C-alpha positions as CSV (number, residue, x, y, z in Angstrom):
1,X,45.7,1.8,-18.9
2,X,46.4,1.0,-22.6
3,X,45.6,3.5,-25.4
4,X,43.0,1.2,-26.9
5,X,41.3,0.7,-23.6
6,X,41.2,4.5,-23.0
7,X,39.8,5.1,-26.4
8,X,37.1,2.5,-25.8
9,X,36.3,4.0,-22.4
10,X,36.0,7.5,-23.9
11,X,33.9,6.3,-26.8
12,X,31.5,4.6,-24.3
13,X,31.2,7.7,-22.1
14,X,30.6,9.9,-25.1
15,X,27.9,7.5,-26.4
16,X,26.1,7.4,-23.1
17,X,26.4,11.2,-22.7
18,X,24.8,11.6,-26.1
19,X,21.9,9.4,-25.0
20,X,21.5,11.3,-21.8
21,X,21.4,14.6,-23.6
22,X,18.5,13.2,-25.8
23,X,16.5,12.3,-22.7
24,X,17.2,8.5,-22.8
25,X,17.3,6.9,-19.4
26,X,17.6,3.2,-20.2
27,X,19.8,1.4,-22.7
28,X,19.3,-2.2,-23.8
29,X,22.5,-4.3,-23.7
30,X,22.5,-7.9,-25.0
31,X,23.0,-10.5,-22.2
32,X,25.9,-12.0,-24.3
33,X,27.7,-8.7,-24.1
34,X,27.3,-8.5,-20.3
35,X,28.5,-12.0,-19.9
36,X,31.5,-11.3,-22.1
37,X,32.5,-8.4,-19.8
38,X,33.1,-11.0,-17.1
39,X,35.5,-12.9,-19.2
40,X,39.3,-12.4,-19.2
41,X,40.4,-9.6,-21.6
42,X,42.5,-12.1,-23.6
43,X,39.4,-14.0,-24.5
44,X,37.5,-11.0,-25.7
45,X,39.8,-8.4,-27.1
46,X,39.1,-4.6,-27.0
47,X,38.1,-4.7,-30.6
48,X,35.1,-6.9,-29.7
49,X,33.6,-4.3,-27.4
50,X,34.6,-1.5,-29.7
51,X,32.5,-2.9,-32.5
52,X,29.7,-3.6,-30.0
53,X,29.6,0.1,-28.9
54,X,29.7,1.3,-32.4
55,X,26.8,-0.9,-33.4
56,X,24.6,0.0,-30.4
57,X,21.3,1.5,-31.7
58,X,20.4,4.9,-30.4
59,X,16.8,4.6,-29.1
60,X,14.4,7.5,-29.5
61,X,14.3,10.0,-26.7
62,X,11.8,9.1,-23.9
63,X,8.8,11.3,-23.5
64,X,9.4,13.9,-20.8
65,X,7.8,13.2,-17.5
66,X,4.6,15.3,-16.9
67,X,5.2,18.4,-14.9
68,X,4.5,17.9,-11.2
69,X,1.4,19.7,-9.9
70,X,1.9,22.2,-7.1
71,X,0.7,21.2,-3.7
72,X,-2.2,23.6,-3.9
73,X,-3.2,22.5,-7.4
74,X,-3.0,18.8,-6.4
75,X,-5.2,19.5,-3.4
76,X,-7.7,21.3,-5.7
77,X,-7.7,18.3,-8.1
78,X,-8.1,15.7,-5.3
79,X,-10.9,17.7,-3.6
80,X,-12.9,17.4,-6.8
81,X,-12.4,13.6,-7.1
82,X,-14.1,10.7,-5.2
83,X,-12.2,9.9,-2.0
84,X,-10.9,6.5,-3.3
85,X,-9.4,8.2,-6.4
86,X,-7.9,11.0,-4.4
87,X,-6.3,8.6,-2.1
88,X,-4.7,6.7,-5.0
89,X,-3.3,10.0,-6.3
90,X,-1.5,10.5,-3.1
91,X,0.6,7.3,-3.6
92,X,4.1,7.9,-5.0
93,X,4.2,6.7,-8.6
94,X,7.2,4.5,-8.3
95,X,6.0,2.9,-5.1
96,X,2.6,2.4,-6.6
97,X,4.0,0.6,-9.6
98,X,6.0,-1.8,-7.4
99,X,3.9,-2.3,-4.3
100,X,0.5,-1.9,-6.0
101,X,0.7,-3.2,-9.6
102,X,-2.2,-1.9,-11.6
103,X,-2.9,-5.2,-13.3
104,X,-1.7,-8.8,-13.5
105,X,-0.1,-8.1,-16.8
106,X,1.9,-5.2,-15.5
107,X,3.0,-7.3,-12.5
108,X,4.1,-10.1,-14.8
109,X,5.9,-7.7,-17.1
110,X,7.8,-6.1,-14.2
111,X,8.7,-9.6,-12.9
112,X,9.9,-10.6,-16.4
113,X,12.0,-7.5,-16.7
114,X,13.5,-8.2,-13.2
115,X,14.3,-11.8,-14.3
116,X,16.0,-10.5,-17.5
117,X,18.3,-8.2,-15.5
118,X,19.2,-10.9,-13.0
119,X,20.1,-13.4,-15.7
120,X,22.5,-10.9,-17.3
121,X,24.1,-9.8,-14.0
122,X,27.9,-9.8,-13.8
123,X,28.3,-7.8,-10.6
124,X,30.4,-10.7,-9.1
125,X,32.7,-11.6,-12.0
126,X,34.1,-14.7,-10.2
127,X,30.6,-16.1,-9.9
128,X,29.4,-15.0,-13.3
129,X,32.4,-16.8,-14.9
130,X,31.9,-20.0,-13.0
131,X,28.2,-20.4,-13.1
132,X,26.2,-22.5,-15.6
133,X,22.9,-20.8,-14.9
134,X,21.5,-17.9,-12.9
135,X,19.0,-19.4,-10.5
136,X,16.4,-16.7,-10.3
137,X,13.5,-18.3,-8.5
138,X,10.4,-20.5,-9.2
139,X,6.7,-20.5,-8.3
140,X,3.7,-18.2,-8.3
141,X,4.3,-14.5,-8.4
142,X,1.0,-14.1,-6.5
143,X,2.1,-16.5,-3.7
144,X,1.2,-15.8,-0.1
145,X,4.0,-18.0,1.1
146,X,7.6,-17.5,0.1
147,X,10.7,-19.6,1.0
148,X,14.2,-18.1,0.9
149,X,17.4,-20.1,1.0
150,X,21.0,-19.0,0.9
151,X,22.4,-20.0,-2.5
152,X,22.1,-22.6,-5.3
153,X,24.1,-25.8,-5.2
154,X,25.5,-27.9,-8.0
155,X,22.1,-29.4,-9.0
156,X,20.4,-26.0,-9.0
157,X,23.2,-24.5,-11.0
158,X,22.8,-27.3,-13.5
159,X,19.1,-26.9,-13.9
160,X,18.6,-23.2,-13.2
161,X,16.0,-23.8,-10.6
162,X,16.2,-23.5,-6.8
163,X,15.9,-26.5,-4.4
164,X,15.9,-29.3,-6.9
165,X,18.6,-31.5,-5.3
166,X,18.0,-33.9,-2.3
167,X,17.3,-30.9,0.0
168,X,15.0,-29.5,-2.5
169,X,13.0,-32.7,-2.8
170,X,12.6,-32.7,0.9
171,X,11.4,-29.1,0.8
172,X,8.8,-30.1,-1.8
173,X,7.5,-32.8,0.5
174,X,7.2,-30.3,3.3
175,X,5.3,-27.9,1.1
176,X,3.0,-30.7,0.0
177,X,2.4,-31.7,3.6
178,X,0.8,-28.3,4.1
179,X,-1.7,-28.9,1.3
180,X,0.2,-26.7,-1.2
181,X,2.5,-27.4,-4.1
182,X,5.6,-25.8,-5.4
183,X,3.5,-24.0,-8.0
184,X,1.4,-22.3,-5.2
185,X,4.4,-20.8,-3.3
186,X,7.5,-18.9,-4.4
187,X,11.0,-20.3,-3.8
188,X,14.2,-18.2,-4.1
189,X,17.7,-17.7,-2.7
190,X,19.6,-14.7,-1.5
191,X,22.4,-15.5,-4.0
192,X,21.3,-16.1,-7.6
193,X,24.6,-17.8,-8.6
194,X,26.2,-20.8,-7.1
195,X,29.2,-19.8,-5.0
196,X,32.3,-20.8,-6.9
197,X,34.5,-23.6,-5.5
198,X,37.9,-23.2,-7.0
199,X,40.1,-26.3,-6.6
200,X,37.1,-28.4,-5.5
201,X,35.5,-31.1,-7.7
202,X,32.4,-31.3,-5.5
203,X,30.7,-29.7,-2.6
204,X,29.4,-26.2,-1.9
205,X,30.6,-23.3,0.1
206,X,28.8,-20.7,2.2
207,X,28.2,-17.3,0.3
208,X,30.2,-14.4,1.8
209,X,28.4,-11.4,3.3
210,X,29.7,-9.3,0.5
211,X,28.2,-11.6,-2.2
212,X,24.9,-11.7,-0.4
213,X,24.9,-7.9,0.0
214,X,25.6,-7.5,-3.7
215,X,22.8,-9.9,-4.8
216,X,20.1,-9.2,-2.3
217,X,18.5,-6.2,-4.1
218,X,17.1,-8.7,-6.6
219,X,15.4,-10.6,-3.8
220,X,14.1,-7.3,-2.4
221,X,12.4,-6.6,-5.8
222,X,11.0,-10.1,-5.9
223,X,9.5,-9.7,-2.4
224,X,8.1,-6.2,-3.3
225,X,6.4,-7.5,-6.4
226,X,5.1,-10.8,-5.0
227,X,4.1,-9.3,-1.6
228,X,3.9,-12.6,0.3
229,X,2.0,-12.7,3.5
230,X,4.7,-15.0,5.1
231,X,8.3,-15.6,4.4
232,X,10.1,-18.7,5.7
233,X,13.9,-18.4,5.9
234,X,15.6,-21.7,5.4
235,X,18.8,-22.1,7.5
236,X,21.3,-20.1,9.4
237,X,22.9,-18.5,6.4
238,X,19.6,-17.3,5.0
239,X,18.7,-15.8,8.3
240,X,22.1,-14.1,8.6
241,X,21.7,-12.7,5.1
242,X,18.2,-11.4,5.7
243,X,18.3,-10.3,9.3
244,X,22.0,-9.8,9.9
245,X,21.7,-12.0,13.0
246,X,24.4,-14.6,13.8
247,X,23.0,-15.8,17.1
248,X,22.3,-19.2,15.7
249,X,19.4,-20.8,14.0
250,X,18.7,-23.0,17.0
251,X,17.8,-19.9,19.1
252,X,15.9,-18.1,16.3
253,X,13.8,-20.9,14.7
254,X,10.2,-20.9,15.8
255,X,10.3,-17.2,16.7
256,X,8.6,-14.7,14.4
257,X,10.7,-12.0,12.9
258,X,9.8,-9.2,10.5
259,X,11.5,-8.5,7.2
260,X,10.6,-5.6,4.9
261,X,7.2,-5.4,6.7
262,X,6.5,-9.1,6.2
263,X,6.3,-11.8,9.0
264,X,9.3,-14.1,8.7
265,X,9.7,-17.5,10.3
266,X,13.3,-18.8,10.6
267,X,13.6,-22.6,10.4
268,X,16.1,-25.3,9.7
269,X,17.4,-25.8,6.2
270,X,16.1,-29.1,4.7
271,X,19.7,-30.2,4.3
272,X,20.0,-30.2,8.1
273,X,17.1,-32.7,8.3
274,X,18.9,-34.9,5.8
275,X,21.9,-35.0,8.1
276,X,19.9,-35.3,11.3
277,X,16.7,-37.3,10.8
278,X,15.7,-37.5,14.4
279,X,11.9,-37.3,14.8
280,X,12.3,-34.4,17.2
281,X,14.1,-32.2,14.6
282,X,11.5,-33.0,12.0
283,X,8.8,-32.0,14.4
284,X,10.5,-28.7,15.1
285,X,10.5,-27.8,11.4
286,X,6.9,-28.9,11.1
287,X,5.9,-26.8,14.1
288,X,7.4,-23.8,12.2
289,X,5.3,-24.7,9.2
290,X,2.2,-25.0,11.3
291,X,2.8,-21.5,12.6
292,X,3.2,-20.2,9.1
293,X,-0.1,-22.0,8.1
294,X,-1.9,-20.4,11.0
295,X,-0.5,-17.0,10.2
296,X,-1.9,-17.5,6.6
297,X,-5.3,-18.7,7.9
298,X,-4.9,-22.0,6.2
299,X,-7.0,-25.0,7.4
300,X,-5.1,-27.4,9.5
301,X,-6.4,-31.0,10.0
302,X,-5.8,-33.0,13.2
303,X,-3.7,-35.4,11.1
304,X,-1.4,-32.4,10.1
305,X,-1.2,-31.3,13.7
306,X,0.1,-34.7,14.7
307,X,2.8,-35.1,12.1
308,X,6.1,-36.3,13.6
309,X,4.7,-36.8,17.1
310,X,5.6,-39.9,19.0
311,X,2.9,-42.6,18.9
């Protein structure tokens, strides 16, 4: 470890310790700085980060958290309140903020903050340095139906939106066949960055279990904020990343699973249907979507029930 690096490290630690002593729990760091940390040291010399640390503003100390009431006192307070209010007081504050947002504005604000953190993420330096865009997700944050894929491809990395290539266009048609639109559902991936393909000019690679494990907390927060009624997992890799099951999508598809307390339907990835356009395979995916629609209590017409059946 060089002297300059050691000095920078010590200065950073001292700065953070000072903030901690003042009661500060969160520090804002510019996304450019986080992205720069993923670059080779030769591109951004130590002096670059030294000046950044020195210029970091010291935010005012955060207000101390209110002193927790004793169990007896809390019981006395709750006994004097209406039953509905007392029940709300029993919910843990953090869980209440995530699982039961107090207002649409608070939910939107929490989702925006999550997006900001994801866009600045450099936990996987090899992915952060090769990506063009972080592909966070798209759709309604109040969606009842959520689709989860494995990772962005080249088109998604270019546009910063999931499922916009040929497979994504097919997914859009499937969604529209249910009577919904992309704006009505939420679409995300386990991995927010395109898996790097060193030495390849085209094509995609499967994300590693380590990459998915590193990135999946972002998806967990998305699910906890959106609170969908049904999740559809698209493809074997998505199912493996979510459920840890590698028995094969052929055996799992069409069979309800549970993920984070939410019903989950595994089905084939749209890319599979582009490779295998047999009517029987299209019907299997559509049967999975019919099951999701029934779970959501959506109206299903006779025409919809007969999609992809032989005449």
